[in-house]
C-alpha positions in Angstrom: -42.1 -4.8 -8.6 -40.2 -7.3 -10.7 -36.5 -7.8 -10.2 -35.7 -6.9 -13.9 -37.3 -3.4 -13.5 -35.4 -2.8 -10.2 -32.1 -3.8 -11.9 -32.8 -1.5 -14.8 -33.5 1.4 -12.4 -30.3 0.6 -10.5 -28.3 0.7 -13.7 -29.9 4.0 -14.7 -29.1 5.4 -11.3 -25.5 4.2 -11.4 -25.1 5.7 -14.9 -26.5 9.0 -13.8 -24.2 9.2 -10.7 -21.1 8.4 -12.8 -22.2 10.8 -15.7 -22.8 13.7 -13.4 -19.5 13.0 -11.6 -17.6 13.3 -15.0 -19.8 16.3 -15.9 -18.5 18.0 -12.8 -14.9 17.5 -13.9 -15.9 18.7 -17.4 -17.5 22.0 -16.3 -14.7 22.7 -13.8 -12.0 22.1 -16.5 -13.7 24.3 -19.0 -14.1 27.2 -16.5 -10.4 26.8 -15.5 -9.4 27.1 -19.2 -8.2 23.5 -19.5 -8.6 22.1 -23.0 -11.0 19.1 -22.9 -10.3 16.8 -25.8 -13.2 14.4 -25.3 -16.2 14.0 -23.2 -17.5 10.5 -23.6 -20.6 8.6 -22.6 -19.7 4.9 -22.0 -16.2 3.6 -22.3 -14.2 3.0 -25.6 -14.2 1.7 -28.3 -16.0 4.7 -29.7 -19.2 4.2 -31.7 -19.4 7.7 -33.0 -18.4 11.2 -32.0 -19.3 14.8 -32.8 -16.8 17.6 -32.5 -18.0 20.9 -31.2 -15.3 23.5 -30.8 -12.2 21.8 -29.5 -14.1 18.9 -27.8 -15.3 15.6 -29.2 -18.6 14.4 -27.6 -18.6 10.7 -28.1 -20.9 7.7 -27.5 -18.9 4.5 -26.7 -19.5 0.8 -26.9 -19.2 -0.2 -23.2 -22.3 1.3 -21.4 -20.6 2.0 -18.1 -20.6 5.6 -17.0 -18.6 8.4 -18.7 -15.2 9.9 -19.0 -13.4 13.2 -19.5 -10.1 13.3 -21.4 -8.2 16.6 -20.7 -5.2 17.7 -22.6 -1.8 16.9 -21.0 -3.2 15.3 -17.8 0.4 14.4 -16.8 2.4 16.7 -19.1 2.6 20.4 -18.0 4.4 21.3 -21.3 1.2 20.8 -23.3 -0.6 24.1 -24.0 -3.7 24.6 -21.7 -3.1 21.2 -20.1 -4.5 20.0 -16.8 -1.0 19.3 -15.5 0.1 22.9 -16.5 -2.4 24.5 -14.1 -1.6 25.7 -10.6 -2.0 23.3 -7.7 -5.1 25.0 -6.3 -6.8 25.0 -9.7 -6.1 21.3 -10.2 -7.4 20.7 -6.7 -10.7 22.3 -7.6 -11.0 20.3 -10.8 -10.3 17.0 -9.1 -12.7 17.8 -6.3 -15.6 18.8 -8.6 -16.6 15.3 -9.5 -16.9 14.0 -5.9 -18.6 17.2 -4.8 -21.3 16.8 -7.5 -21.9 13.2 -6.2 -22.3 14.5 -2.7 -24.7 17.2 -3.8 -26.7 14.6 -5.9 -26.9 12.4 -2.8 -28.2 15.3 -0.7 -30.9 16.0 -3.3 -32.0 12.3 -3.6 -32.0 11.7 0.2 -33.9 14.8 0.8 -36.5 13.9 -1.8 -36.8 10.4 -0.3 -37.3 11.8 3.2 -40.0 14.2 1.9 -42.0 11.4 0.4 -44.6 9.5 2.5 -42.9 6.5 4.1 -44.4 3.4 5.8 -43.5 2.4 9.4 -44.7 -0.4 11.7 -46.6 0.5 14.8 -48.3 -1.5 17.5 -49.5 -1.7 21.1 -46.1 -2.0 22.6 -42.7 -3.6 21.5 -41.6 -7.2 22.1 -38.3 -8.0 23.6 -36.4 -10.5 21.4 -33.3 -10.8 23.6 -31.6 -9.2 26.6 -27.9 -8.4 26.7 -25.7 -9.9 29.4 -24.8 -7.5 32.3 -27.2 -4.9 30.9 -29.7 -2.8 32.8 -32.5 -4.8 31.4 -31.0 -8.1 32.7 -30.5 -6.5 36.1 -34.2 -5.5 36.1 -35.3 -9.0 35.3 -36.7 -8.3 31.8 -37.1 -11.5 29.7 -37.3 -12.4 26.0 -41.0 -12.4 25.0 -41.9 -9.5 27.3 -43.9 -6.7 25.6 -42.9 -3.2 26.7 -46.2 -1.2 26.9 -45.0 2.1 28.3 -41.9 4.0 29.5 -42.5 6.2 32.6 -46.2 6.1 31.8 -45.8 7.1 28.1 -47.1 4.4 25.7 -44.6 3.1 23.1 -45.7 2.1 19.6 -42.6 2.4 17.4 -39.0 1.5 17.9 -38.1 5.2 17.6 -40.5 5.9 20.6 -38.5 3.6 22.8 -35.1 5.0 21.7 -36.2 8.6 22.2 -37.7 8.0 25.6 -34.7 6.0 26.9 -32.2 8.4 25.4 -34.0 11.5 26.9 -33.6 10.2 30.4 -31.3 12.3 32.6 -27.9 10.8 33.3 -28.1 8.4 36.2 -31.9 8.5 36.3 -34.1 5.4 36.4 -37.1 4.8 34.1 -40.0 2.6 34.8 -41.2 0.1 32.2 -44.7 -1.4 32.1 -44.5 -4.9 30.7 -46.9 -7.5 29.5 -45.7 -11.0 30.5 -47.8 -14.1 30.0 -51.0 -12.0 30.0 -50.1 -10.2 33.2 -48.8 -6.6 33.6 -45.6 -6.2 35.6 -43.2 -3.2 36.2 -39.5 -3.1 35.9 -37.1 -0.2 36.8 -34.0 0.2 34.7 -31.1 2.7 34.6 -30.1 3.5 31.0 -26.4 3.4 30.2 -24.5 5.4 27.6 -23.2 3.3 24.7 -20.0 4.9 23.5 -20.3 3.4 20.0 -24.0 4.3 19.5 -23.5 7.6 21.4 -26.9 7.2 23.1 -28.4 5.6 26.2 -29.6 2.0 26.0 -31.1 -0.5 28.4 -29.8 -3.6 26.6 -32.8 -5.1 24.8 -33.3 -6.1 21.1 -36.9 -5.5 20.0 -39.1 -7.3 17.5 -42.8 -7.8 16.5 -43.1 -11.6 16.9 -41.5 -14.6 18.5 -41.9 -18.3 17.8 -43.4 -20.0 20.8 -43.6 -23.5 19.4 -41.9 -25.4 16.6 -43.0 -29.0 16.0 -39.9 -31.2 15.8 -41.4 -33.2 12.9 -42.2 -30.1 10.9 -40.3 -28.8 7.8 -39.6 -25.6 9.7 -37.7 -27.5 12.4 -35.8 -29.4 9.9 -34.8 -26.2 8.2 -33.4 -24.8 11.4 -36.2 -22.7 12.9 -36.4 -22.9 16.7 -38.5 -21.6 19.5 -37.5 -18.1 20.5 -36.6 -17.1 16.9 -38.1 -14.0 15.3 -39.3 -14.0 11.6 -38.2 -10.7 10.1 -39.3 -11.2 6.4 -40.5 -13.8 4.0 -39.4 -13.5 0.4 -38.3 -9.9 1.0 -41.6 -8.9 2.5 -41.5 -7.7 6.2 -43.5 -9.7 8.7 -45.2 -8.0 11.6 -48.6 -9.6 12.0 -50.6 -12.7 11.0 -52.0 -11.0 7.9 -48.6 -9.8 6.6 -47.1 -13.3 7.1 -50.0 -15.0 5.3 -49.8 -12.5 2.4 -46.1 -13.1 2.0 -46.6 -16.9 2.0 -49.5 -16.7 -0.5 -47.4 -14.6 -2.9 -45.2 -17.8 -3.5 -46.7 -20.6 -5.6 -47.2 -24.0 -4.0 -44.1 -26.1 -4.4 -41.8 -23.2 -4.9 -39.0 -22.2 -2.5 -39.6 -19.4 0.0 -36.8 -17.6 1.8 -37.2 -16.6 5.4 -34.9 -14.1 7.2 -34.8 -14.9 11.0 -33.3 -13.3 14.0 -32.2 -16.4 16.0 -32.9 -16.7 19.7 -30.2 -15.6 22.1 -28.0 -12.5 22.2 -26.8 -12.6 18.7 -27.9 -9.7 16.4 -26.8 -11.6 13.2 -29.7 -12.6 11.0 -29.8 -15.9 9.2 -31.6 -16.9 6.0 -33.3 -20.3 5.5 -35.3 -21.8 2.7 -38.6 -23.8 2.8 -40.9 -25.3 0.2 -44.3 -23.5 0.0 -47.1 -25.7 1.2 -49.8 -23.6 -0.4 -51.7 -23.2 2.9 -50.6 -19.6 3.6 -49.2 -20.8 6.9 -46.1 -22.4 8.3 -47.1 -25.9 9.4 -46.0 -26.9 12.9 -45.2 -23.4 13.9 -46.9 -21.1 16.5 -46.0 -17.4 16.9 -46.8 -14.7 19.4 -47.4 -11.2 18.0 -47.5 -7.7 19.4 -51.2 -6.7 19.5 -52.4 -4.3 16.9 -49.2 -4.2 14.9 -49.8 -2.6 11.5 -48.3 -0.2 9.0 -49.0 3.5 8.7 -47.7 6.3 6.5 -46.0 9.5 7.5 -44.5 12.4 5.6 -41.8 14.8 6.8 -42.1 18.5 6.1 -39.8 19.6 3.2 -37.7 21.7 5.5 -37.2 18.8 7.9 -36.4 16.5 5.0 -33.8 18.8 3.7 -32.3 19.2 7.2 -32.2 15.4 7.7 -30.7 14.9 4.2 -27.9 17.4 5.0 -27.4 15.9 8.4 -27.0 12.4 6.9 -24.3 13.7 4.5 -22.4 15.6 7.3 -22.4 12.6 9.6 -21.4 10.1 7.0 -17.7 10.2 7.8 -18.6 9.5 11.5 -20.8 6.6 10.5 -17.9 5.2 8.4 -15.5 5.3 11.3 -18.1 3.7 13.6 -18.6 0.9 11.0 -14.9 0.0 10.9 -15.4 -2.9 13.4 -18.3 -4.3 11.2 -16.2 -3.8 8.1 -13.4 -5.9 9.7 -15.8 -8.5 11.0 -17.9 -8.8 7.8 -16.0 -7.3 4.8 -18.2 -9.4 2.5 -21.2 -7.3 3.5 -19.5 -4.0 4.2 -17.4 -3.7 1.0 -19.5 -4.2 -2.1 -19.0 -3.3 -5.8 -21.6 -2.7 -8.5 -22.9 -6.3 -8.4 -23.4 -6.2 -4.6 -24.9 -2.7 -4.8 -27.4 -4.0 -7.4 -28.3 -7.0 -5.2 -28.7 -4.7 -2.2 -30.9 -2.3 -4.2 -33.2 -5.2 -5.2 -33.5 -6.4 -1.6 -34.2 -2.9 -0.2 -36.8 -2.0 -2.9 -38.6 -5.3 -2.6 -38.7 -5.3 1.2 -39.4 -1.5 1.7 -41.1 -0.2 -1.4 -40.4 1.6 -4.7 -39.5 5.0 -3.1 -36.4 3.4 -1.7 -34.8 3.6 -5.1 -34.3 7.3 -4.3 -32.6 6.3 -1.0 -30.4 3.8 -2.7 -29.6 6.3 -5.5 -28.4 8.7 -2.8 -26.3 6.1 -1.1 -24.8 5.0 -4.4 -23.9 8.6 -5.4 -22.5 9.3 -1.9 -20.5 6.1 -1.9 -19.1 7.0 -5.3 -18.1 10.5 -4.2 -16.5 9.3 -0.9 -14.6 6.4 -2.7 -13.2 8.9 -5.2 -12.0 11.1 -2.4 -9.6 8.5 -1.0 -6.1 9.8 -1.4 -5.0 6.9 -3.7 -3.8 7.6 -7.3 -5.4 7.4 -9.8 -8.6 8.3 -7.9 -9.6 12.0 -7.7 -8.3 12.0 -4.1 -4.9 11.0 -5.3 -4.8 14.0 -7.7 -6.1 16.2 -4.9 -3.3 15.0 -2.5 -0.6 15.8 -5.1 -2.1 19.2 -5.8 -2.4 19.9 -2.0 1.2 19.0 -1.3 2.4 21.1 -4.2 0.2 24.0 -3.0 1.9 24.0 0.4 5.2 23.8 -1.5 4.3 27.1 -3.2 3.8 25.4 -6.6 7.1 23.4 -6.5 6.4 20.2 -8.4 6.8 16.7 -7.0 9.1 14.4 -8.8 7.4 13.0 -11.9 9.0 9.7 -11.3 7.6 9.5 -7.8 4.1 10.5 -9.0 4.2 7.9 -11.7 5.3 5.2 -9.2 2.4 6.2 -6.9 0.0 5.9 -9.8 1.3 2.4 -10.6 1.1 1.2 -7.0 -2.4 2.8 -6.5 -3.7 1.3 -9.8 -2.4 -2.2 -8.8 -4.0 -1.8 -5.4 -7.4 -0.7 -6.8 -7.4 -3.5 -9.4 -6.7 -6.0 -6.7 -9.4 -4.6 -4.5 -11.9 -4.5 -7.4 -11.2 -8.2 -8.2 -11.6 -9.3 -4.6 -14.9 -7.3 -4.2 -16.3 -8.6 -7.4 -15.4 -12.2 -6.5 -17.1 -11.7 -3.1 -20.2 -10.2 -4.8 -20.4 -13.0 -7.3 -20.0 -15.7 -4.7 -22.7 -14.1 -2.5 -25.1 -13.9 -5.5 -24.4 -17.4 -6.9 -24.5 -19.1 -3.4 -27.9 -17.5 -2.8 -26.7 -15.3 0.1 -28.1 -11.9 0.8 -28.0 -8.9 3.1 -30.8 -10.1 5.4 -33.4 -7.6 4.4 
């Protein structure tokens, strides 16, 4: 699928998420008896508008989202104003937009999970690296080993390995059957609980291939490819066997630049991206790889009930995932905090590397992110209005000082503008410099 089509689909998805967000506020306001003066698609200046009843429905020149303009948003003296409603009513109106986004995310994620999806499977899993002081290191497991089975049960997918290791009883040992240099060996490991992942691990990073030789005179070596590295993707296409690599290489015309995403040798889990000129041979000259035997893609579909359960579970556990991601956000804010430009680039990478159906997944993530962002208790976000309403509710309707509320709006607006500028600069720099998200 072309980049242009993916970008158009992303813009449509973003528009729908923002439009439904504002529609939630609109419906909640109407039901609460608040006078809605205008419901606009896009941002002013206005192109034209049609008045129906007391509301103007407008189409505006800047094609970004939508807006709702309620009467007396900050003036309780205006008849049927938003500010004139009780705190709990205002709380519901402010919450309606984010809740619509959360519901939309649930629908899109459930639909995505109900569709057939592709996964890679093979006759075992290759060890890319072994963590220091881990159970795997203590058992003598080495990079390049292929794990064939766990306690006699064959492993074919990464999920198989995770499930088998995590299901082991606390303190129990598991036996791995390994293929090492053409010979089968056994290793006994004791899985340890990882407090961050909240599951048991043995300390290995898995892959489907490993570079066994890189000629020092080859373009690959000059570009930074080394023995022990793993090729994850070529020009956005996942690489898991000889055929997939040749197909990815042949998709780029001779003399054009190809981008490879690598997992470098060693303990690091940080991917790196390098560029090479396509030779037209369908291979990487001067490079030899070792693959997991029989690695290929298959398709699977979840039952609708399971997909709905998984979609809801994802929504429920999102706050936990955000908290767990805080160390990553601090370490790599350029990848963790993204705006519309970064979200568009990420959508392009995900759809190109994982297939068209992932537009539903990204739509769900975008809608969920929009809803969660608006729930932050910072004026003028919905969460800021909810916080004011909540405080006044516990004060039995007694209003906060208008001057303090205005000051909070000024500070919050300045903070959000600064954050948006920094995020946009980061997104633009990543895009212009040719960086990506490593997919």
